[in-house]
C-alpha positions as CSV (number, residue, x, y, z in Angstrom):
1,X,0.0,0.1,0.0
2,X,1.5,3.5,-1.1
3,X,2.5,5.7,1.8
4,X,0.7,8.8,2.0
5,X,2.0,12.3,2.8
6,X,0.5,15.2,3.9
7,X,-0.1,18.0,1.3
8,X,2.5,20.7,1.2
9,X,1.2,24.3,1.4
10,X,2.0,25.9,-1.9
11,X,2.8,29.6,-1.3
12,X,2.1,31.8,-4.4
13,X,4.1,35.0,-4.1
14,X,1.9,38.3,-4.2
15,X,3.4,39.1,-7.5
16,X,2.4,36.1,-9.2
17,X,-1.1,36.4,-7.7
18,X,-1.3,39.9,-8.9
19,X,-0.3,38.9,-12.6
20,X,-3.0,36.3,-12.5
21,X,-5.6,38.7,-11.6
22,X,-4.4,41.2,-14.1
23,X,-4.5,38.1,-16.8
24,X,-8.3,37.8,-15.6
25,X,-8.9,41.3,-16.2
26,X,-7.6,41.2,-19.4
27,X,-9.6,38.2,-20.4
28,X,-12.8,40.1,-18.9
29,X,-11.9,43.1,-21.3
30,X,-11.6,40.8,-24.6
31,X,-15.1,39.7,-23.7
32,X,-16.2,43.4,-23.5
33,X,-16.9,43.4,-19.9
34,X,-15.2,46.8,-19.4
35,X,-16.4,47.6,-16.0
36,X,-15.5,44.3,-14.6
37,X,-12.1,44.3,-16.0
38,X,-11.7,48.0,-14.7
39,X,-12.7,46.6,-11.2
40,X,-9.9,44.0,-11.4
41,X,-7.4,46.7,-12.3
42,X,-8.3,48.8,-9.3
43,X,-8.4,45.9,-6.9
44,X,-4.9,44.9,-7.8
45,X,-3.8,48.5,-7.4
46,X,-5.2,48.7,-4.2
47,X,-2.8,46.1,-2.9
48,X,0.1,47.0,-5.4
49,X,0.0,50.6,-6.2
50,X,3.2,50.4,-8.4
51,X,2.0,47.1,-10.3
52,X,2.7,48.3,-14.0
53,X,0.6,45.4,-15.6
54,X,-2.4,46.6,-13.7
55,X,-1.8,50.3,-14.6
56,X,-1.6,48.9,-18.4
57,X,-4.9,47.2,-17.8
58,X,-6.5,50.0,-16.3
59,X,-5.2,52.6,-19.0
60,X,-6.3,50.2,-22.0
61,X,-10.0,49.9,-20.3
62,X,-10.1,53.7,-19.9
63,X,-9.0,54.2,-23.3
64,X,-11.7,51.9,-24.7
65,X,-14.2,53.8,-22.5
66,X,-13.1,57.0,-23.8
67,X,-12.0,58.0,-20.2
68,X,-8.8,59.6,-21.7
69,X,-7.8,61.6,-18.7
70,X,-7.5,58.3,-16.6
71,X,-6.1,56.7,-19.6
72,X,-3.2,59.1,-19.8
73,X,-2.6,58.9,-16.0
74,X,-2.4,55.3,-16.3
75,X,-0.1,55.0,-19.2
76,X,2.3,57.4,-17.5
77,X,2.4,55.2,-14.5
78,X,3.6,52.2,-16.6
79,X,6.2,54.8,-18.4
80,X,7.5,55.5,-14.8
81,X,8.4,51.7,-14.3
82,X,9.3,51.2,-17.9
83,X,10.7,54.2,-19.8
84,X,11.7,52.3,-23.1
85,X,8.2,50.8,-23.3
86,X,7.7,52.3,-26.9
87,X,4.0,51.5,-27.3
88,X,3.3,53.2,-24.2
89,X,4.5,56.5,-25.6
90,X,2.0,55.9,-28.4
91,X,-0.7,55.2,-26.1
92,X,-0.1,58.2,-24.2
93,X,-0.1,60.4,-27.3
94,X,-3.3,59.0,-28.7
95,X,-4.9,59.7,-25.1
96,X,-3.3,63.4,-25.5
97,X,-4.8,63.6,-29.0
98,X,-8.1,62.8,-27.7
99,X,-8.1,65.3,-25.1
100,X,-7.0,68.0,-27.6
101,X,-3.5,68.4,-26.2
102,X,-1.7,67.8,-29.7
103,X,1.7,69.5,-28.4
104,X,1.9,67.1,-25.5
105,X,1.2,64.3,-28.0
106,X,4.1,65.4,-30.4
107,X,6.4,65.4,-27.3
108,X,5.5,61.6,-26.6
109,X,5.8,60.5,-30.2
110,X,9.0,62.2,-30.7
111,X,10.4,60.7,-27.4
112,X,9.3,57.6,-28.8
113,X,11.0,58.0,-32.0
114,X,14.3,59.0,-30.4
115,X,14.2,56.0,-28.0
116,X,13.7,53.4,-30.9
117,X,14.4,54.9,-34.3
118,X,13.4,51.5,-35.8
119,X,9.6,51.5,-34.7
120,X,7.9,51.9,-37.7
121,X,4.5,52.4,-35.6
122,X,6.0,55.4,-33.6
123,X,7.1,57.1,-37.1
124,X,3.6,56.5,-38.6
125,X,2.2,57.8,-35.4
126,X,4.2,60.8,-35.8
127,X,3.2,61.2,-39.1
128,X,-0.8,60.9,-38.4
129,X,-0.2,63.7,-35.6
130,X,1.2,66.0,-38.0
131,X,-1.6,65.3,-40.6
132,X,-4.2,66.1,-38.0
133,X,-2.2,69.2,-37.2
134,X,-2.4,70.0,-41.1
135,X,1.6,70.2,-41.1
136,X,1.9,68.1,-44.2
137,X,5.6,68.9,-44.6
138,X,6.5,67.6,-41.3
139,X,4.2,64.8,-41.9
140,X,5.9,63.3,-44.8
141,X,9.2,62.4,-43.5
142,X,8.1,60.1,-40.5
143,X,5.3,58.8,-42.9
144,X,8.1,57.7,-45.6
145,X,10.5,56.6,-42.9
146,X,7.8,54.3,-41.4
147,X,7.2,52.8,-44.7
148,X,10.7,52.1,-45.2
149,X,10.8,50.1,-42.4
150,X,7.5,48.4,-42.7
151,X,6.1,48.7,-46.3
152,X,2.6,47.4,-45.4
153,X,1.4,49.9,-42.9
154,X,-2.1,51.0,-44.2
155,X,-2.2,54.3,-42.2
156,X,1.1,55.3,-43.6
157,X,0.2,54.9,-46.9
158,X,-3.2,56.6,-46.6
159,X,-1.4,59.5,-45.0
160,X,1.2,59.7,-47.6
161,X,-1.4,59.5,-50.4
162,X,-3.2,62.6,-48.8
163,X,0.1,64.3,-48.5
164,X,1.1,63.9,-52.2
165,X,-2.5,64.4,-53.5
166,X,-2.4,68.0,-51.8
167,X,0.3,69.2,-54.3
168,X,-1.1,67.1,-57.3
169,X,1.8,64.3,-57.2
170,X,0.4,61.5,-59.3
171,X,2.3,59.1,-56.8
172,X,-0.5,59.5,-54.4
173,X,-2.5,56.9,-56.4
174,X,0.2,54.4,-55.7
175,X,-0.2,54.9,-52.1
176,X,-3.9,55.0,-52.1
177,X,-3.9,51.8,-54.1
178,X,-1.4,50.2,-51.5
179,X,-3.9,51.1,-48.6
180,X,-7.2,50.5,-49.7
181,X,-6.6,47.3,-51.9
182,X,-5.4,45.8,-48.8
183,X,-8.6,46.9,-46.6
184,X,-11.7,48.8,-47.5
185,X,-13.8,48.8,-44.6
186,X,-12.5,50.3,-41.3
187,X,-14.1,49.7,-37.8
188,X,-14.2,52.7,-35.3
189,X,-16.1,51.2,-32.4
190,X,-17.3,53.1,-29.3
191,X,-18.3,51.0,-26.2
192,X,-21.8,52.2,-25.0
193,X,-22.6,53.5,-28.4
194,X,-26.3,52.4,-29.1
195,X,-26.2,53.0,-32.9
196,X,-23.7,52.0,-35.7
197,X,-23.5,54.2,-38.9
198,X,-22.1,52.8,-42.1
199,X,-20.1,55.7,-43.7
200,X,-19.6,55.7,-47.4
201,X,-16.6,57.5,-48.4
202,X,-14.2,58.2,-51.1
203,X,-10.6,57.4,-50.7
204,X,-9.4,60.9,-51.8
205,X,-10.7,64.3,-51.2
206,X,-14.4,65.3,-51.6
207,X,-15.9,63.9,-48.7
208,X,-18.1,65.1,-45.9
209,X,-15.9,65.8,-42.7
210,X,-18.3,63.4,-40.6
211,X,-15.9,63.3,-37.7
212,X,-17.6,65.8,-35.4
213,X,-21.1,65.3,-37.0
214,X,-21.3,61.7,-36.1
215,X,-19.3,61.5,-32.9
216,X,-17.7,58.6,-31.8
217,X,-19.2,58.6,-28.2
218,X,-22.7,58.2,-29.6
219,X,-22.0,56.2,-32.9
220,X,-20.1,53.1,-33.7
221,X,-18.4,54.1,-37.1
222,X,-17.9,51.8,-40.0
223,X,-16.1,53.3,-42.7
224,X,-16.4,52.0,-46.5
225,X,-14.2,53.0,-49.1
226,X,-16.4,52.5,-52.0
227,X,-14.0,53.0,-55.1
228,X,-12.0,49.9,-53.8
229,X,-14.9,47.6,-52.8
230,X,-14.6,44.2,-54.5
231,X,-18.2,43.1,-56.4
232,X,-20.3,41.6,-53.6
233,X,-19.0,43.2,-50.6
234,X,-22.3,45.0,-50.0
235,X,-23.3,41.3,-48.9
236,X,-21.2,41.0,-46.0
237,X,-21.1,44.6,-44.5
238,X,-20.8,44.7,-40.7
239,X,-24.4,45.4,-38.9
240,X,-25.3,48.8,-38.9
241,X,-28.4,50.7,-38.3
242,X,-28.2,53.8,-41.0
243,X,-26.0,54.8,-43.9
244,X,-24.4,58.2,-44.2
245,X,-23.2,59.0,-47.7
246,X,-19.9,61.0,-47.2
247,X,-19.2,61.0,-50.9
248,X,-19.9,64.7,-51.2
249,X,-18.3,66.1,-54.6
250,X,-19.1,64.3,-57.8
251,X,-16.3,66.2,-59.6
252,X,-13.4,64.8,-57.3
253,X,-15.0,61.3,-56.5
254,X,-16.8,60.1,-59.6
255,X,-16.2,56.6,-59.3
256,X,-17.1,56.3,-55.2
257,X,-20.2,58.6,-56.1
258,X,-21.4,56.1,-58.9
259,X,-20.7,53.1,-56.5
260,X,-22.8,54.9,-53.8
261,X,-25.7,55.4,-56.6
262,X,-25.6,51.6,-57.0
263,X,-25.6,50.7,-53.4
264,X,-28.7,52.9,-52.4
265,X,-30.7,50.8,-54.6
266,X,-30.1,47.7,-52.6
267,X,-29.8,49.5,-49.1
268,X,-32.4,48.6,-46.6
269,X,-31.4,50.9,-43.8
270,X,-32.1,54.7,-43.6
271,X,-30.0,56.4,-46.1
272,X,-28.8,59.8,-45.4
273,X,-27.6,62.4,-48.5
274,X,-28.7,60.3,-51.2
275,X,-26.3,60.4,-54.4
276,X,-28.8,61.5,-57.0
277,X,-29.1,64.8,-54.8
278,X,-25.6,65.0,-54.0
279,X,-25.1,65.2,-58.0
280,X,-27.2,68.2,-58.3
281,X,-24.7,70.2,-56.3
282,X,-22.2,70.7,-59.2
283,X,-21.4,74.6,-59.4
284,X,-22.8,74.5,-63.1
285,X,-26.1,73.3,-61.8
286,X,-26.8,75.9,-59.3
287,X,-27.9,78.9,-61.4
288,X,-30.7,76.8,-62.7
289,X,-31.6,75.3,-59.4
290,X,-31.5,78.2,-57.0
291,X,-31.3,81.3,-59.5
292,X,-35.2,81.5,-59.7
293,X,-35.7,81.8,-56.0
294,X,-36.8,84.9,-54.9
295,X,-34.0,87.5,-53.1
296,X,-31.5,85.0,-54.1
297,X,-28.4,86.0,-56.7
298,X,-26.7,83.1,-58.6
299,X,-23.9,84.2,-60.8
300,X,-24.0,82.3,-64.0
301,X,-21.4,79.4,-63.9
302,X,-20.3,77.0,-66.9
303,X,-18.3,73.9,-66.6
304,X,-15.5,73.4,-69.3
305,X,-13.5,70.5,-70.2
306,X,-10.6,70.2,-72.4
307,X,-11.8,66.8,-73.6
308,X,-14.7,69.0,-75.4
309,X,-12.5,71.0,-77.5
310,X,-10.4,74.4,-76.9
311,X,-11.7,75.9,-73.6
312,X,-10.9,79.5,-74.5
313,X,-13.0,79.4,-77.3
314,X,-15.8,77.8,-75.4
315,X,-15.6,80.5,-72.8
316,X,-15.7,83.4,-75.4
317,X,-18.7,81.6,-76.9
318,X,-20.7,81.0,-73.8
319,X,-22.1,84.3,-73.2
320,X,-20.2,84.8,-69.9
321,X,-19.4,88.2,-69.0
322,X,-16.2,89.5,-67.3
323,X,-14.7,89.5,-64.7
324,X,-14.6,85.7,-64.3
325,X,-13.4,83.3,-61.8
326,X,-11.7,80.3,-62.9
327,X,-11.5,77.6,-60.7
328,X,-10.6,73.9,-61.1
329,X,-13.1,71.2,-60.6
330,X,-12.9,69.3,-57.4
331,X,-10.9,71.9,-55.6
332,X,-12.0,73.7,-52.4
333,X,-10.3,76.2,-50.3
334,X,-9.2,78.5,-53.1
335,X,-6.8,76.1,-54.6
336,X,-5.9,77.1,-58.3
337,X,-8.6,80.0,-58.3
338,X,-7.9,82.9,-60.7
339,X,-9.8,86.1,-61.5
340,X,-9.9,87.1,-65.2
341,X,-10.6,90.8,-65.7
342,X,-9.7,90.8,-69.7
343,X,-10.3,88.6,-72.5
344,X,-6.4,89.2,-73.1
345,X,-5.5,87.5,-69.9
346,X,-7.8,84.4,-70.4
347,X,-5.1,82.4,-72.1
348,X,-2.5,83.1,-69.3
349,X,-5.0,82.5,-66.4
350,X,-6.4,79.4,-67.8
351,X,-6.2,76.5,-64.9
352,X,-3.7,73.6,-65.8
353,X,-6.5,70.7,-65.4
354,X,-8.7,68.8,-67.4
355,X,-12.0,70.5,-66.2
356,X,-12.7,73.8,-64.5
357,X,-15.5,76.0,-63.8
358,X,-15.9,79.8,-64.9
359,X,-18.3,82.0,-62.7
360,X,-19.3,85.5,-63.3
361,X,-17.8,87.7,-60.6
362,X,-19.9,89.8,-58.6
363,X,-18.2,92.4,-56.3
364,X,-19.7,91.8,-52.8
365,X,-17.4,94.4,-51.1
366,X,-19.4,96.0,-48.3
367,X,-19.6,100.0,-47.7
368,X,-17.0,99.8,-45.0
369,X,-14.4,98.0,-47.4
370,X,-14.6,94.9,-45.9
371,X,-15.5,91.6,-47.7
372,X,-18.1,89.2,-45.8
373,X,-18.6,85.4,-46.5
374,X,-21.2,83.8,-44.3
375,X,-21.6,80.1,-44.0
376,X,-24.8,78.3,-43.1
377,X,-25.1,74.5,-42.5
378,X,-28.3,72.9,-43.7
379,X,-29.3,69.8,-41.3
380,X,-32.5,68.1,-42.7
381,X,-32.9,71.2,-45.1
382,X,-33.0,73.8,-42.2
383,X,-30.4,76.4,-42.0
384,X,-28.1,77.0,-38.9
385,X,-25.5,79.7,-38.7
386,X,-21.8,78.4,-38.7
387,X,-19.3,81.3,-39.4
388,X,-18.8,84.7,-40.7
389,X,-15.3,85.4,-42.3
390,X,-14.8,89.2,-42.8
391,X,-11.5,90.1,-44.7
392,X,-9.9,92.5,-46.8
393,X,-9.4,90.0,-50.0
394,X,-12.4,88.8,-52.5
395,X,-11.1,85.4,-52.2
396,X,-12.0,85.0,-48.8
397,X,-11.6,82.1,-46.4
398,X,-11.7,81.7,-42.6
399,X,-8.5,80.6,-42.1
400,X,-7.1,83.6,-44.3
401,X,-9.4,86.2,-42.9
402,X,-6.9,87.3,-39.9
403,X,-10.1,87.2,-37.7
404,X,-7.8,86.7,-34.7
405,X,-6.5,90.2,-35.0
406,X,-9.7,92.2,-34.7
407,X,-12.2,91.9,-31.8
408,X,-14.7,93.9,-33.8
409,X,-14.8,91.6,-36.6
410,X,-15.3,88.6,-34.2
411,X,-18.0,90.6,-32.1
412,X,-19.8,91.0,-35.7
413,X,-19.4,87.1,-36.3
414,X,-20.7,86.3,-32.6
415,X,-23.9,88.6,-33.3
416,X,-24.4,86.5,-36.5
417,X,-24.2,83.3,-34.9
418,X,-26.5,84.2,-32.0
419,X,-29.3,85.8,-34.0
420,X,-28.8,85.3,-37.8
421,X,-32.1,86.9,-38.7
422,X,-31.2,90.2,-37.0
423,X,-27.8,90.1,-39.0
424,X,-29.3,89.1,-42.2
425,X,-33.0,90.2,-42.4
426,X,-35.8,87.7,-42.0
427,X,-36.1,88.1,-45.7
428,X,-32.6,86.8,-46.2
429,X,-33.5,83.9,-43.6
430,X,-36.4,83.1,-45.7
431,X,-34.6,82.8,-48.7
432,X,-32.0,80.4,-47.0
433,X,-35.0,78.2,-45.9
434,X,-36.1,77.8,-49.5
435,X,-32.5,77.0,-50.6
436,X,-32.1,74.3,-48.0
437,X,-35.6,73.0,-49.3
438,X,-34.4,73.2,-52.8
439,X,-31.1,71.4,-52.1
440,X,-33.0,68.6,-50.4
441,X,-30.0,67.2,-48.5
442,X,-29.9,65.7,-45.3
443,X,-26.5,67.7,-44.5
444,X,-25.0,70.4,-46.8
445,X,-23.4,73.8,-46.2
446,X,-23.6,76.9,-48.3
447,X,-21.1,79.9,-48.5
448,X,-22.9,83.5,-49.5
449,X,-22.9,87.1,-48.8
450,X,-25.4,89.9,-48.5
451,X,-25.7,92.3,-51.1
452,X,-26.7,96.1,-50.3
453,X,-30.2,95.7,-51.3
454,X,-30.6,92.6,-49.0
455,X,-30.3,89.8,-51.5
456,X,-28.4,86.6,-50.9
457,X,-25.3,86.6,-53.1
458,X,-24.8,82.6,-53.5
459,X,-21.2,81.5,-53.7
460,X,-21.3,77.5,-53.5
461,X,-23.5,74.8,-51.7
462,X,-22.3,71.2,-51.3
463,X,-22.2,68.8,-48.6
464,X,-18.3,68.7,-48.2
465,X,-18.2,71.9,-45.8
466,X,-16.4,71.3,-42.4
467,X,-18.0,71.7,-38.9
468,X,-15.9,71.7,-35.9
469,X,-15.5,72.6,-32.3
470,X,-13.0,75.6,-31.8
471,X,-10.3,74.7,-29.4
472,X,-9.0,78.4,-29.2
473,X,-10.5,80.2,-26.4
474,X,-10.4,83.3,-28.7
475,X,-13.0,81.5,-30.8
476,X,-15.1,79.8,-28.2
477,X,-18.1,81.9,-28.9
478,X,-18.5,79.7,-32.0
479,X,-19.1,76.6,-30.0
480,X,-22.7,77.2,-29.3
481,X,-23.6,77.4,-33.1
482,X,-21.4,74.2,-33.5
483,X,-23.3,72.4,-30.6
484,X,-26.5,73.3,-32.4
485,X,-25.6,71.9,-35.6
486,X,-24.5,68.4,-34.2
487,X,-27.4,68.4,-31.9
488,X,-29.6,68.8,-35.0
489,X,-27.9,66.0,-36.7
490,X,-28.5,63.6,-33.8
491,X,-32.2,64.8,-33.7
492,X,-32.4,64.0,-37.6
493,X,-30.9,60.9,-37.0
494,X,-33.4,60.2,-34.2
495,X,-36.2,60.9,-36.3
496,X,-34.8,58.9,-39.2
497,X,-34.5,55.7,-37.2
498,X,-37.9,56.1,-35.7
499,X,-39.4,56.5,-39.1
500,X,-37.2,54.3,-41.6
501,X,-39.6,54.8,-44.5
502,X,-39.0,58.3,-44.8
503,X,-36.8,59.5,-47.6
C-alpha cells in the first residue's frame, strides 16, 4: 500500500497572484466586460499601487471607455516603471490627441522615435499627428520612414497619399492603391454607443467631414471606401443601423459617387444624403436650381472640359461676362482659383487641369471696405449659422481672414451666430430656408454674402463643408453654433430611425 504524505502548502507570491488577477481582467476586457475589467485593475492597484501590468490594464480599459484623462494617467504610470516601453508613448500620445493636447502628443511621439528609431509604428503615429495638425511638410518624413521600415502600414500609405494629393503629385495614387486594395472597411467602435452608422466615403478628397457630426461617443462608425470595394462586398457588411453618404463632391469622387448610387438601390437602412441629390450640387447646376428663388442672386457658371475642345473658344462663345472666376473642378479652399478681368488675360490665367468652372464675379465688397462671407449649414434642410469670415480680399476663407486680429470683426461674427435673422434680415433667412428645401439634402453647407439691397449672393453649396468645435479660447463663442448643428444632426438621425420609411 503506497505511503501517503501530507499535502504541502503551496505559497504563491503576491506578485504572481497579482499577475494572474491582471490576466483575468484582460480576459474580461476581451469579452467586452469593461467595468469588470476595470474593477480587477483597481483591486490589484489597491494592494500593489506600483503594479505596471495593472496600470496598463487600467489605461487600456479607460481608453476603450473614452475616459482619456484616466487613460493618460495610467499610461504615465506604466512609463514610470518601464521608460523604454515604446508602445506606451504611442498610447499616451493617442490619449493626448483625444484630449486635444496635440503639443503634448508630439512630445511623446518624438520621445518614442528617439528611443527606438526603428519603430515603424512610432514614425507612422508621428506622421498621423502632423496630418491632424495639417502640417503636411512635417508629416511626410516620418511617414516615409515608417514605410521604409514596414512597407505594409495602411495608415502610412493613407497619409502619404493625402500629402502627395495635396500638391497634385500622381504618386498619391500608388499609395492610395497600396492602402485600400488591402482593406476597404475600417471599424471605429465606441463602447456604450447604441447605434452603428455605415459611412460611405471616397478614398481621396471630396468627402463630408463627418468626424464631429457623427461623434464616436454616440456612434460606432463603419467607414467603407467604395471605390476599392470588390464586387459583392455589400452582402457582407458589418451590421449597421443607418447609412451616411459622405461622398460629397461628384467632381472629385466620380467612381465612389457611382458606387454609392448603386448601393442605395439595394440598401434597406435609412440613407442620409442620397447620391442623386449630391449630383445636383455641381457648381454649374446652381444657377438653374437656385437662381429662380426670390431674393437670391446666383452668378452664371459654366463647366468646361479640355476633352470637349478648346476651352478658351468655349468660354468666349458661352455668353459669360467679365470678370470671371476660374477654378479647377474638385478643388476647395481657393486652390488654383484665378480672377480674369480681361479677355487678353484669359489664355495665361487658364487653369492647368482637365476641367474647370468659370463663374461671373460679383463685387460683394461692403460699404465699410470689408468683404463678408457667411456660412450656413443645412441639417434636414433647415439652415443653421456656422461662421462669418470678414476680410480684406475678395478670395475670402476663414483661415486667411485674420479674424484673430480684430475683436470688432469677431463680435460681428458672434452676433450673426446668436441671431442670424437680425444680422441678415428675416427676408434673407426665408431665402436660406428655401435654398435648403431646394437642395433637399440631409446635410449640406452654403457660402454666401449679403448684397446692399438685402439679397443673398450665392457662392457655393455642397455637402463637403466642415463643422468642428473651436479649441482656441479666442473663438470659443462659436461653439454654441457648432453644438446646435451637431445636436440637429443627432435629432435628425433619431427621427429617421424612428421612421425608416421616410426619404
